[in-house]
Biotite code that builds the C-alpha atoms (Angstrom):
import biotite.structure as struc

atoms = struc.array([
    struc.Atom([0.259, 0.048, -0.180], chain_id="A", res_id=1, res_name="MET", atom_name="CA", element="C"),
    struc.Atom([1.310, 3.483, -0.926], chain_id="A", res_id=2, res_name="SER", atom_name="CA", element="C"),
    struc.Atom([2.298, 6.261, 1.618], chain_id="A", res_id=3, res_name="LEU", atom_name="CA", element="C"),
    struc.Atom([-0.353, 8.423, 0.056], chain_id="A", res_id=4, res_name="ALA", atom_name="CA", element="C"),
    struc.Atom([-3.255, 5.567, 0.621], chain_id="A", res_id=5, res_name="SER", atom_name="CA", element="C"),
    struc.Atom([-2.048, 4.996, 4.133], chain_id="A", res_id=6, res_name="ASP", atom_name="CA", element="C"),
    struc.Atom([-2.078, 8.563, 4.671], chain_id="A", res_id=7, res_name="TRP", atom_name="CA", element="C"),
    struc.Atom([-5.595, 8.920, 3.240], chain_id="A", res_id=8, res_name="MET", atom_name="CA", element="C"),
    struc.Atom([-6.825, 6.420, 6.417], chain_id="A", res_id=9, res_name="ARG", atom_name="CA", element="C"),
    struc.Atom([-5.391, 8.351, 9.153], chain_id="A", res_id=10, res_name="LEU", atom_name="CA", element="C"),
    struc.Atom([-7.847, 9.762, 11.775], chain_id="A", res_id=11, res_name="MET", atom_name="CA", element="C"),
    struc.Atom([-5.606, 11.121, 14.446], chain_id="A", res_id=12, res_name="THR", atom_name="CA", element="C"),
    struc.Atom([-2.309, 12.104, 16.226], chain_id="A", res_id=13, res_name="ALA", atom_name="CA", element="C"),
    struc.Atom([-1.789, 8.125, 17.189], chain_id="A", res_id=14, res_name="HIS", atom_name="CA", element="C"),
    struc.Atom([-1.549, 7.242, 13.557], chain_id="A", res_id=15, res_name="ASP", atom_name="CA", element="C"),
    struc.Atom([0.773, 10.190, 12.786], chain_id="A", res_id=16, res_name="VAL", atom_name="CA", element="C"),
    struc.Atom([2.851, 8.878, 15.456], chain_id="A", res_id=17, res_name="ALA", atom_name="CA", element="C"),
    struc.Atom([3.515, 5.829, 13.194], chain_id="A", res_id=18, res_name="ARG", atom_name="CA", element="C"),
    struc.Atom([4.207, 7.416, 10.197], chain_id="A", res_id=19, res_name="LEU", atom_name="CA", element="C"),
    struc.Atom([6.456, 10.346, 11.427], chain_id="A", res_id=20, res_name="LEU", atom_name="CA", element="C"),
    struc.Atom([10.133, 10.024, 10.518], chain_id="A", res_id=21, res_name="PRO", atom_name="CA", element="C"),
    struc.Atom([13.020, 9.955, 13.234], chain_id="A", res_id=22, res_name="ASP", atom_name="CA", element="C"),
    struc.Atom([13.917, 13.161, 14.989], chain_id="A", res_id=23, res_name="ILE", atom_name="CA", element="C"),
    struc.Atom([17.097, 14.014, 12.848], chain_id="A", res_id=24, res_name="PRO", atom_name="CA", element="C"),
    struc.Atom([15.125, 13.288, 9.775], chain_id="A", res_id=25, res_name="VAL", atom_name="CA", element="C"),
    struc.Atom([12.210, 15.354, 10.569], chain_id="A", res_id=26, res_name="LEU", atom_name="CA", element="C"),
    struc.Atom([14.854, 18.213, 11.978], chain_id="A", res_id=27, res_name="ARG", atom_name="CA", element="C"),
    struc.Atom([16.199, 18.125, 8.418], chain_id="A", res_id=28, res_name="ASP", atom_name="CA", element="C"),
    struc.Atom([12.928, 18.133, 6.875], chain_id="A", res_id=29, res_name="LEU", atom_name="CA", element="C"),
    struc.Atom([11.672, 21.160, 8.871], chain_id="A", res_id=30, res_name="CYS", atom_name="CA", element="C"),
    struc.Atom([14.792, 23.363, 8.097], chain_id="A", res_id=31, res_name="ARG", atom_name="CA", element="C"),
    struc.Atom([14.682, 22.183, 4.393], chain_id="A", res_id=32, res_name="SER", atom_name="CA", element="C"),
    struc.Atom([11.112, 23.640, 4.242], chain_id="A", res_id=33, res_name="MET", atom_name="CA", element="C"),
    struc.Atom([11.792, 26.857, 6.255], chain_id="A", res_id=34, res_name="ALA", atom_name="CA", element="C"),
    struc.Atom([14.695, 27.779, 3.723], chain_id="A", res_id=35, res_name="VAL", atom_name="CA", element="C"),
    struc.Atom([12.483, 26.805, 0.444], chain_id="A", res_id=36, res_name="LEU", atom_name="CA", element="C"),
    struc.Atom([10.017, 29.183, 2.352], chain_id="A", res_id=37, res_name="GLU", atom_name="CA", element="C"),
    struc.Atom([12.448, 31.980, 2.666], chain_id="A", res_id=38, res_name="ALA", atom_name="CA", element="C"),
    struc.Atom([13.272, 31.516, -1.014], chain_id="A", res_id=39, res_name="ILE", atom_name="CA", element="C"),
    struc.Atom([9.615, 31.622, -2.364], chain_id="A", res_id=40, res_name="MET", atom_name="CA", element="C"),
    struc.Atom([8.336, 34.196, 0.570], chain_id="A", res_id=41, res_name="SER", atom_name="CA", element="C"),
    struc.Atom([10.734, 36.837, 1.443], chain_id="A", res_id=42, res_name="PRO", atom_name="CA", element="C"),
    struc.Atom([7.992, 38.319, 3.385], chain_id="A", res_id=43, res_name="GLU", atom_name="CA", element="C"),
    struc.Atom([8.299, 36.304, 6.764], chain_id="A", res_id=44, res_name="TRP", atom_name="CA", element="C"),
    struc.Atom([4.338, 37.210, 7.633], chain_id="A", res_id=45, res_name="SER", atom_name="CA", element="C"),
    struc.Atom([3.341, 35.422, 4.365], chain_id="A", res_id=46, res_name="SER", atom_name="CA", element="C"),
    struc.Atom([5.353, 32.006, 4.915], chain_id="A", res_id=47, res_name="ARG", atom_name="CA", element="C"),
    struc.Atom([4.073, 28.869, 6.350], chain_id="A", res_id=48, res_name="TYR", atom_name="CA", element="C"),
    struc.Atom([7.244, 27.035, 7.773], chain_id="A", res_id=49, res_name="HIS", atom_name="CA", element="C"),
    struc.Atom([9.878, 28.386, 9.804], chain_id="A", res_id=50, res_name="SER", atom_name="CA", element="C"),
    struc.Atom([12.757, 27.440, 11.676], chain_id="A", res_id=51, res_name="PHE", atom_name="CA", element="C"),
    struc.Atom([14.703, 28.919, 14.292], chain_id="A", res_id=52, res_name="ASP", atom_name="CA", element="C"),
    struc.Atom([17.947, 27.514, 15.645], chain_id="A", res_id=53, res_name="ALA", atom_name="CA", element="C"),
    struc.Atom([18.564, 29.912, 18.365], chain_id="A", res_id=54, res_name="GLY", atom_name="CA", element="C"),
    struc.Atom([14.835, 29.962, 19.538], chain_id="A", res_id=55, res_name="TRP", atom_name="CA", element="C"),
    struc.Atom([15.962, 29.253, 23.257], chain_id="A", res_id=56, res_name="SER", atom_name="CA", element="C"),
    struc.Atom([19.177, 27.912, 24.870], chain_id="A", res_id=57, res_name="ALA", atom_name="CA", element="C"),
    struc.Atom([19.727, 24.614, 24.040], chain_id="A", res_id=58, res_name="GLY", atom_name="CA", element="C"),
    struc.Atom([16.634, 24.439, 22.116], chain_id="A", res_id=59, res_name="GLU", atom_name="CA", element="C"),
    struc.Atom([15.530, 24.880, 18.406], chain_id="A", res_id=60, res_name="GLU", atom_name="CA", element="C"),
    struc.Atom([12.076, 25.243, 17.100], chain_id="A", res_id=61, res_name="MET", atom_name="CA", element="C"),
    struc.Atom([10.415, 24.760, 13.725], chain_id="A", res_id=62, res_name="ALA", atom_name="CA", element="C"),
    struc.Atom([6.829, 25.793, 13.510], chain_id="A", res_id=63, res_name="SER", atom_name="CA", element="C"),
    struc.Atom([3.657, 26.383, 10.598], chain_id="A", res_id=64, res_name="MET", atom_name="CA", element="C"),
    struc.Atom([1.300, 28.856, 10.628], chain_id="A", res_id=65, res_name="ARG", atom_name="CA", element="C"),
    struc.Atom([-1.406, 28.814, 7.885], chain_id="A", res_id=66, res_name="ASN", atom_name="CA", element="C"),
    struc.Atom([-2.708, 32.549, 8.529], chain_id="A", res_id=67, res_name="GLY", atom_name="CA", element="C"),
    struc.Atom([-5.848, 31.274, 9.473], chain_id="A", res_id=68, res_name="SER", atom_name="CA", element="C"),
    struc.Atom([-5.457, 30.066, 13.074], chain_id="A", res_id=69, res_name="GLY", atom_name="CA", element="C"),
    struc.Atom([-4.229, 26.565, 12.238], chain_id="A", res_id=70, res_name="ASP", atom_name="CA", element="C"),
    struc.Atom([-0.381, 26.122, 13.820], chain_id="A", res_id=71, res_name="GLU", atom_name="CA", element="C"),
    struc.Atom([2.282, 23.800, 14.923], chain_id="A", res_id=72, res_name="TYR", atom_name="CA", element="C"),
    struc.Atom([5.477, 23.982, 17.046], chain_id="A", res_id=73, res_name="SER", atom_name="CA", element="C"),
    struc.Atom([8.289, 21.528, 17.156], chain_id="A", res_id=74, res_name="ILE", atom_name="CA", element="C"),
    struc.Atom([10.540, 21.751, 19.722], chain_id="A", res_id=75, res_name="VAL", atom_name="CA", element="C"),
    struc.Atom([14.498, 19.927, 19.198], chain_id="A", res_id=76, res_name="PHE", atom_name="CA", element="C"),
    struc.Atom([16.595, 19.999, 22.094], chain_id="A", res_id=77, res_name="SER", atom_name="CA", element="C"),
    struc.Atom([19.069, 17.373, 23.722], chain_id="A", res_id=78, res_name="ALA", atom_name="CA", element="C"),
    struc.Atom([16.051, 15.690, 25.189], chain_id="A", res_id=79, res_name="ALA", atom_name="CA", element="C"),
    struc.Atom([14.461, 14.896, 22.061], chain_id="A", res_id=80, res_name="GLY", atom_name="CA", element="C"),
    struc.Atom([11.579, 16.333, 20.317], chain_id="A", res_id=81, res_name="ALA", atom_name="CA", element="C"),
    struc.Atom([8.291, 18.044, 21.557], chain_id="A", res_id=82, res_name="TYR", atom_name="CA", element="C"),
    struc.Atom([5.577, 18.720, 18.902], chain_id="A", res_id=83, res_name="ILE", atom_name="CA", element="C"),
    struc.Atom([2.361, 20.550, 19.601], chain_id="A", res_id=84, res_name="ARG", atom_name="CA", element="C"),
    struc.Atom([-0.451, 21.212, 16.920], chain_id="A", res_id=85, res_name="GLY", atom_name="CA", element="C"),
    struc.Atom([-3.284, 23.146, 17.162], chain_id="A", res_id=86, res_name="PHE", atom_name="CA", element="C"),
    struc.Atom([-6.237, 23.412, 14.449], chain_id="A", res_id=87, res_name="ALA", atom_name="CA", element="C"),
    struc.Atom([-8.654, 25.873, 15.407], chain_id="A", res_id=88, res_name="HIS", atom_name="CA", element="C"),
    struc.Atom([-11.964, 24.453, 13.849], chain_id="A", res_id=89, res_name="GLU", atom_name="CA", element="C"),
    struc.Atom([-11.151, 21.130, 15.780], chain_id="A", res_id=90, res_name="SER", atom_name="CA", element="C"),
    struc.Atom([-13.785, 19.485, 18.019], chain_id="A", res_id=91, res_name="ALA", atom_name="CA", element="C"),
    struc.Atom([-11.012, 19.187, 20.484], chain_id="A", res_id=92, res_name="MET", atom_name="CA", element="C"),
    struc.Atom([-10.174, 22.550, 20.708], chain_id="A", res_id=93, res_name="SER", atom_name="CA", element="C"),
    struc.Atom([-9.211, 23.783, 24.440], chain_id="A", res_id=94, res_name="PRO", atom_name="CA", element="C"),
    struc.Atom([-11.804, 26.905, 23.630], chain_id="A", res_id=95, res_name="TYR", atom_name="CA", element="C"),
    struc.Atom([-14.714, 24.725, 23.596], chain_id="A", res_id=96, res_name="GLY", atom_name="CA", element="C"),
    struc.Atom([-13.943, 22.387, 26.203], chain_id="A", res_id=97, res_name="ASN", atom_name="CA", element="C"),
    struc.Atom([-12.635, 24.292, 28.992], chain_id="A", res_id=98, res_name="ASP", atom_name="CA", element="C"),
    struc.Atom([-9.290, 23.546, 28.611], chain_id="A", res_id=99, res_name="GLY", atom_name="CA", element="C"),
    struc.Atom([-6.959, 20.993, 26.491], chain_id="A", res_id=100, res_name="PRO", atom_name="CA", element="C"),
    struc.Atom([-8.892, 17.735, 25.697], chain_id="A", res_id=101, res_name="TRP", atom_name="CA", element="C"),
    struc.Atom([-8.402, 15.021, 28.255], chain_id="A", res_id=102, res_name="PRO", atom_name="CA", element="C"),
    struc.Atom([-5.503, 13.062, 27.908], chain_id="A", res_id=103, res_name="GLY", atom_name="CA", element="C"),
    struc.Atom([-3.415, 15.140, 25.205], chain_id="A", res_id=104, res_name="VAL", atom_name="CA", element="C"),
    struc.Atom([-1.068, 16.735, 27.455], chain_id="A", res_id=105, res_name="LEU", atom_name="CA", element="C"),
    struc.Atom([-1.331, 14.323, 30.726], chain_id="A", res_id=106, res_name="ASP", atom_name="CA", element="C"),
    struc.Atom([1.263, 11.790, 29.615], chain_id="A", res_id=107, res_name="SER", atom_name="CA", element="C"),
    struc.Atom([3.766, 14.353, 28.418], chain_id="A", res_id=108, res_name="VAL", atom_name="CA", element="C"),
    struc.Atom([7.261, 13.476, 30.513], chain_id="A", res_id=109, res_name="PRO", atom_name="CA", element="C"),
    struc.Atom([8.968, 15.447, 32.568], chain_id="A", res_id=110, res_name="LYS", atom_name="CA", element="C"),
    struc.Atom([11.519, 16.378, 29.736], chain_id="A", res_id=111, res_name="ALA", atom_name="CA", element="C"),
    struc.Atom([8.826, 18.276, 28.054], chain_id="A", res_id=112, res_name="PHE", atom_name="CA", element="C"),
    struc.Atom([6.705, 19.681, 30.721], chain_id="A", res_id=113, res_name="ARG", atom_name="CA", element="C"),
    struc.Atom([8.162, 23.100, 30.107], chain_id="A", res_id=114, res_name="HIS", atom_name="CA", element="C"),
    struc.Atom([6.978, 23.027, 27.036], chain_id="A", res_id=115, res_name="CYS", atom_name="CA", element="C"),
    struc.Atom([3.230, 22.602, 27.776], chain_id="A", res_id=116, res_name="VAL", atom_name="CA", element="C"),
    struc.Atom([3.565, 25.447, 30.128], chain_id="A", res_id=117, res_name="GLU", atom_name="CA", element="C"),
    struc.Atom([5.827, 27.526, 27.475], chain_id="A", res_id=118, res_name="GLU", atom_name="CA", element="C"),
    struc.Atom([3.980, 31.104, 27.235], chain_id="A", res_id=119, res_name="PRO", atom_name="CA", element="C"),
    struc.Atom([4.638, 31.020, 23.474], chain_id="A", res_id=120, res_name="ALA", atom_name="CA", element="C"),
    struc.Atom([2.759, 28.089, 23.251], chain_id="A", res_id=121, res_name="PHE", atom_name="CA", element="C"),
    struc.Atom([-0.426, 28.939, 25.647], chain_id="A", res_id=122, res_name="CYS", atom_name="CA", element="C"),
    struc.Atom([-2.991, 31.974, 25.420], chain_id="A", res_id=123, res_name="ASP", atom_name="CA", element="C"),
    struc.Atom([-3.001, 34.876, 27.243], chain_id="A", res_id=124, res_name="GLU", atom_name="CA", element="C"),
    struc.Atom([-4.878, 33.003, 30.151], chain_id="A", res_id=125, res_name="ASP", atom_name="CA", element="C"),
    struc.Atom([-2.091, 30.934, 30.272], chain_id="A", res_id=126, res_name="GLY", atom_name="CA", element="C"),
    struc.Atom([-4.270, 27.669, 28.620], chain_id="A", res_id=127, res_name="ILE", atom_name="CA", element="C"),
    struc.Atom([-2.150, 25.444, 26.414], chain_id="A", res_id=128, res_name="PRO", atom_name="CA", element="C"),
    struc.Atom([-3.289, 26.185, 22.613], chain_id="A", res_id=129, res_name="VAL", atom_name="CA", element="C"),
    struc.Atom([-3.083, 22.521, 21.304], chain_id="A", res_id=130, res_name="VAL", atom_name="CA", element="C"),
    struc.Atom([-5.392, 20.003, 20.130], chain_id="A", res_id=131, res_name="THR", atom_name="CA", element="C"),
    struc.Atom([-2.670, 17.402, 19.221], chain_id="A", res_id=132, res_name="ALA", atom_name="CA", element="C"),
    struc.Atom([0.390, 16.419, 21.028], chain_id="A", res_id=133, res_name="CYS", atom_name="CA", element="C"),
    struc.Atom([3.355, 14.245, 19.987], chain_id="A", res_id=134, res_name="LEU", atom_name="CA", element="C"),
    struc.Atom([6.839, 13.593, 21.586], chain_id="A", res_id=135, res_name="TRP", atom_name="CA", element="C"),
    struc.Atom([10.027, 11.478, 21.640], chain_id="A", res_id=136, res_name="ARG", atom_name="CA", element="C"),
    struc.Atom([12.673, 11.125, 23.727], chain_id="A", res_id=137, res_name="GLU", atom_name="CA", element="C"),
    struc.Atom([16.277, 10.383, 22.810], chain_id="A", res_id=138, res_name="VAL", atom_name="CA", element="C"),
    struc.Atom([16.784, 6.632, 22.907], chain_id="A", res_id=139, res_name="GLY", atom_name="CA", element="C"),
    struc.Atom([12.935, 6.205, 22.110], chain_id="A", res_id=140, res_name="ASP", atom_name="CA", element="C"),
    struc.Atom([12.033, 4.048, 19.563], chain_id="A", res_id=141, res_name="GLY", atom_name="CA", element="C"),
    struc.Atom([9.001, 5.774, 18.577], chain_id="A", res_id=142, res_name="ARG", atom_name="CA", element="C"),
    struc.Atom([7.066, 8.454, 18.637], chain_id="A", res_id=143, res_name="TRP", atom_name="CA", element="C"),
    struc.Atom([4.531, 8.999, 21.806], chain_id="A", res_id=144, res_name="ARG", atom_name="CA", element="C"),
    struc.Atom([0.919, 9.966, 22.296], chain_id="A", res_id=145, res_name="VAL", atom_name="CA", element="C"),
    struc.Atom([-1.187, 10.169, 25.008], chain_id="A", res_id=146, res_name="GLY", atom_name="CA", element="C"),
    struc.Atom([-4.181, 7.862, 25.877], chain_id="A", res_id=147, res_name="GLU", atom_name="CA", element="C"),
    struc.Atom([-7.235, 9.822, 24.263], chain_id="A", res_id=148, res_name="ILE", atom_name="CA", element="C"),
    struc.Atom([-10.997, 9.191, 24.268], chain_id="A", res_id=149, res_name="ASP", atom_name="CA", element="C"),
    struc.Atom([-11.546, 10.987, 20.751], chain_id="A", res_id=150, res_name="TYR", atom_name="CA", element="C"),
    struc.Atom([-15.030, 12.270, 19.951], chain_id="A", res_id=151, res_name="PRO", atom_name="CA", element="C"),
    struc.Atom([-17.038, 9.937, 18.109], chain_id="A", res_id=152, res_name="ASP", atom_name="CA", element="C"),
    struc.Atom([-18.040, 10.153, 14.439], chain_id="A", res_id=153, res_name="GLY", atom_name="CA", element="C"),
    struc.Atom([-15.303, 12.808, 13.215], chain_id="A", res_id=154, res_name="MET", atom_name="CA", element="C"),
    struc.Atom([-12.782, 12.488, 10.634], chain_id="A", res_id=155, res_name="ASN", atom_name="CA", element="C"),
    struc.Atom([-9.593, 14.377, 11.651], chain_id="A", res_id=156, res_name="ASP", atom_name="CA", element="C"),
    struc.Atom([-10.412, 15.289, 15.132], chain_id="A", res_id=157, res_name="PRO", atom_name="CA", element="C"),
    struc.Atom([-7.539, 16.301, 16.325], chain_id="A", res_id=158, res_name="ASP", atom_name="CA", element="C"),
    struc.Atom([-6.606, 18.301, 13.160], chain_id="A", res_id=159, res_name="GLY", atom_name="CA", element="C"),
    struc.Atom([-3.156, 16.011, 12.822], chain_id="A", res_id=160, res_name="ALA", atom_name="CA", element="C"),
    struc.Atom([-4.514, 14.823, 9.345], chain_id="A", res_id=161, res_name="LEU", atom_name="CA", element="C"),
    struc.Atom([-4.127, 18.377, 7.938], chain_id="A", res_id=162, res_name="TYR", atom_name="CA", element="C"),
    struc.Atom([-1.597, 19.651, 10.576], chain_id="A", res_id=163, res_name="LEU", atom_name="CA", element="C"),
    struc.Atom([1.287, 17.227, 9.865], chain_id="A", res_id=164, res_name="PHE", atom_name="CA", element="C"),
    struc.Atom([0.506, 16.201, 6.269], chain_id="A", res_id=165, res_name="ALA", atom_name="CA", element="C"),
    struc.Atom([3.954, 17.244, 4.881], chain_id="A", res_id=166, res_name="ARG", atom_name="CA", element="C"),
    struc.Atom([5.931, 16.003, 7.995], chain_id="A", res_id=167, res_name="LEU", atom_name="CA", element="C"),
    struc.Atom([4.484, 12.363, 7.331], chain_id="A", res_id=168, res_name="VAL", atom_name="CA", element="C"),
    struc.Atom([5.527, 12.660, 3.397], chain_id="A", res_id=169, res_name="ASP", atom_name="CA", element="C"),
    struc.Atom([9.049, 14.232, 3.679], chain_id="A", res_id=170, res_name="PRO", atom_name="CA", element="C"),
    struc.Atom([9.532, 13.878, -0.208], chain_id="A", res_id=171, res_name="SER", atom_name="CA", element="C"),
    struc.Atom([10.222, 16.931, -2.539], chain_id="A", res_id=172, res_name="PRO", atom_name="CA", element="C"),
    struc.Atom([6.963, 16.432, -4.096], chain_id="A", res_id=173, res_name="GLU", atom_name="CA", element="C"),
    struc.Atom([4.849, 16.732, -1.066], chain_id="A", res_id=174, res_name="ALA", atom_name="CA", element="C"),
    struc.Atom([6.102, 20.213, -0.784], chain_id="A", res_id=175, res_name="PHE", atom_name="CA", element="C"),
    struc.Atom([5.867, 20.946, -4.593], chain_id="A", res_id=176, res_name="GLN", atom_name="CA", element="C"),
    struc.Atom([2.305, 19.958, -4.355], chain_id="A", res_id=177, res_name="ARG", atom_name="CA", element="C"),
    struc.Atom([1.757, 22.203, -1.259], chain_id="A", res_id=178, res_name="PHE", atom_name="CA", element="C"),
    struc.Atom([3.699, 25.339, -2.745], chain_id="A", res_id=179, res_name="ALA", atom_name="CA", element="C"),
    struc.Atom([2.081, 25.180, -6.434], chain_id="A", res_id=180, res_name="GLU", atom_name="CA", element="C"),
    struc.Atom([-1.380, 25.276, -4.567], chain_id="A", res_id=181, res_name="ASP", atom_name="CA", element="C"),
    struc.Atom([-0.498, 27.833, -1.682], chain_id="A", res_id=182, res_name="TYR", atom_name="CA", element="C"),
    struc.Atom([1.859, 30.459, -4.190], chain_id="A", res_id=183, res_name="TYR", atom_name="CA", element="C"),
    struc.Atom([-0.073, 29.363, -7.373], chain_id="A", res_id=184, res_name="GLU", atom_name="CA", element="C"),
    struc.Atom([3.067, 29.117, -9.554], chain_id="A", res_id=185, res_name="VAL", atom_name="CA", element="C"),
    struc.Atom([5.050, 26.380, -11.128], chain_id="A", res_id=186, res_name="PRO", atom_name="CA", element="C"),
    struc.Atom([7.614, 25.242, -8.621], chain_id="A", res_id=187, res_name="VAL", atom_name="CA", element="C"),
    struc.Atom([10.925, 23.559, -9.775], chain_id="A", res_id=188, res_name="ASN", atom_name="CA", element="C"),
    struc.Atom([11.436, 19.974, -8.512], chain_id="A", res_id=189, res_name="LEU", atom_name="CA", element="C"),
    struc.Atom([15.130, 19.631, -9.236], chain_id="A", res_id=190, res_name="ASP", atom_name="CA", element="C"),
    struc.Atom([15.472, 22.822, -6.841], chain_id="A", res_id=191, res_name="ALA", atom_name="CA", element="C"),
    struc.Atom([13.223, 21.178, -4.321], chain_id="A", res_id=192, res_name="LEU", atom_name="CA", element="C"),
    struc.Atom([15.381, 18.214, -4.329], chain_id="A", res_id=193, res_name="ARG", atom_name="CA", element="C"),
    struc.Atom([18.478, 20.437, -3.981], chain_id="A", res_id=194, res_name="HIS", atom_name="CA", element="C"),
    struc.Atom([17.169, 21.975, -0.964], chain_id="A", res_id=195, res_name="VAL", atom_name="CA", element="C"),
    struc.Atom([15.609, 18.565, 0.664], chain_id="A", res_id=196, res_name="TYR", atom_name="CA", element="C"),
    struc.Atom([19.164, 17.187, 0.380], chain_id="A", res_id=197, res_name="ALA", atom_name="CA", element="C"),
    struc.Atom([20.586, 20.262, 2.212], chain_id="A", res_id=198, res_name="LEU", atom_name="CA", element="C"),
    struc.Atom([23.152, 20.708, -0.555], chain_id="A", res_id=199, res_name="ARG", atom_name="CA", element="C"),
    struc.Atom([24.687, 24.304, -0.303], chain_id="A", res_id=200, res_name="PRO", atom_name="CA", element="C"),
    struc.Atom([22.784, 26.766, -2.325], chain_id="A", res_id=201, res_name="LEU", atom_name="CA", element="C"),
    struc.Atom([23.790, 28.328, -5.647], chain_id="A", res_id=202, res_name="THR", atom_name="CA", element="C"),
    struc.Atom([22.096, 31.423, -7.387], chain_id="A", res_id=203, res_name="GLN", atom_name="CA", element="C"),
    struc.Atom([20.820, 29.180, -9.685], chain_id="A", res_id=204, res_name="ALA", atom_name="CA", element="C"),
    struc.Atom([18.928, 27.201, -7.431], chain_id="A", res_id=205, res_name="VAL", atom_name="CA", element="C"),
    struc.Atom([17.701, 30.380, -6.026], chain_id="A", res_id=206, res_name="VAL", atom_name="CA", element="C"),
    struc.Atom([16.600, 31.916, -9.408], chain_id="A", res_id=207, res_name="THR", atom_name="CA", element="C"),
    struc.Atom([14.848, 28.234, -10.280], chain_id="A", res_id=208, res_name="ALA", atom_name="CA", element="C"),
    struc.Atom([12.461, 29.371, -7.114], chain_id="A", res_id=209, res_name="LEU", atom_name="CA", element="C"),
    struc.Atom([12.710, 33.176, -7.525], chain_id="A", res_id=210, res_name="ASN", atom_name="CA", element="C"),
    struc.Atom([13.825, 34.959, -9.854], chain_id="A", res_id=211, res_name="ALA", atom_name="CA", element="C"),
    struc.Atom([14.064, 38.353, -8.025], chain_id="A", res_id=212, res_name="ASP", atom_name="CA", element="C"),
    struc.Atom([16.233, 36.885, -5.059], chain_id="A", res_id=213, res_name="LEU", atom_name="CA", element="C"),
    struc.Atom([19.867, 36.823, -4.465], chain_id="A", res_id=214, res_name="ALA", atom_name="CA", element="C"),
    struc.Atom([21.714, 34.411, -2.405], chain_id="A", res_id=215, res_name="VAL", atom_name="CA", element="C"),
    struc.Atom([22.790, 36.754, -0.112], chain_id="A", res_id=216, res_name="LYS", atom_name="CA", element="C"),
    struc.Atom([19.584, 37.906, 0.852], chain_id="A", res_id=217, res_name="ASP", atom_name="CA", element="C"),
    struc.Atom([19.346, 34.506, 2.399], chain_id="A", res_id=218, res_name="LEU", atom_name="CA", element="C"),
    struc.Atom([21.898, 35.076, 5.054], chain_id="A", res_id=219, res_name="ALA", atom_name="CA", element="C"),
    struc.Atom([19.620, 35.618, 8.161], chain_id="A", res_id=220, res_name="ASP", atom_name="CA", element="C"),
    struc.Atom([17.501, 32.735, 6.984], chain_id="A", res_id=221, res_name="ASP", atom_name="CA", element="C"),
    struc.Atom([20.083, 30.210, 6.220], chain_id="A", res_id=222, res_name="LEU", atom_name="CA", element="C"),
    struc.Atom([21.612, 31.028, 9.847], chain_id="A", res_id=223, res_name="ALA", atom_name="CA", element="C"),
    struc.Atom([18.242, 30.527, 11.623], chain_id="A", res_id=224, res_name="ALA", atom_name="CA", element="C"),
    struc.Atom([17.937, 26.940, 10.244], chain_id="A", res_id=225, res_name="ALA", atom_name="CA", element="C"),
    struc.Atom([21.519, 25.830, 10.440], chain_id="A", res_id=226, res_name="ARG", atom_name="CA", element="C"),
    struc.Atom([21.657, 25.284, 6.316], chain_id="A", res_id=227, res_name="TYR", atom_name="CA", element="C"),
    struc.Atom([24.949, 24.526, 4.861], chain_id="A", res_id=228, res_name="PRO", atom_name="CA", element="C"),
    struc.Atom([27.300, 27.564, 3.814], chain_id="A", res_id=229, res_name="SER", atom_name="CA", element="C"),
    struc.Atom([26.417, 28.902, 0.326], chain_id="A", res_id=230, res_name="VAL", atom_name="CA", element="C"),
    struc.Atom([28.392, 27.479, -2.657], chain_id="A", res_id=231, res_name="ALA", atom_name="CA", element="C"),
    struc.Atom([30.447, 29.441, -4.349], chain_id="A", res_id=232, res_name="SER", atom_name="CA", element="C"),
])
């Protein structure tokens, strides 16, 4: 069965946990997507994907925001990785249930409890803004999700199907489909493959994705993603 057909059957974060790549692969994927969006969208506010290698002491953060209220954050640290997703129309939204849905955060281990309480991941009242949560400690053989009784009769109740689609399909072709739909322009697949492989950028690769951008204009974004040095 193909990944695409598997993915169409997925319903919750538990299914996402079975398809997410290992932490190093996920981190590289997030770095690649952030650099690609920096090339295609020089205006940061218009981007879906970002990466901040200096987010806090000893921690890096990958993020996604779609501008309509849906988002995720992934914190990478020496302890492992913590993923928080929020789908604003989800039946499991904390705003319709007097706080986070039971089980979503209850089992998060001590290594990541500070992420649960992180102000950037909470609203002004300190309520965690979350509908789906996954984590994986270094040395663990798989991603973890809490024990959750999901709402009956709903497809994608926690928003995981939508939020994490590009994370469970770490291919340039998946990003091409997203980018062509979002930016409404053809997107060069060879250039995407170059960045997904984390090969040093060249002006030719940048031009293939954005003819109006120079490599030097990406210095801050490349540093934020710890992307390899620009090729001469």
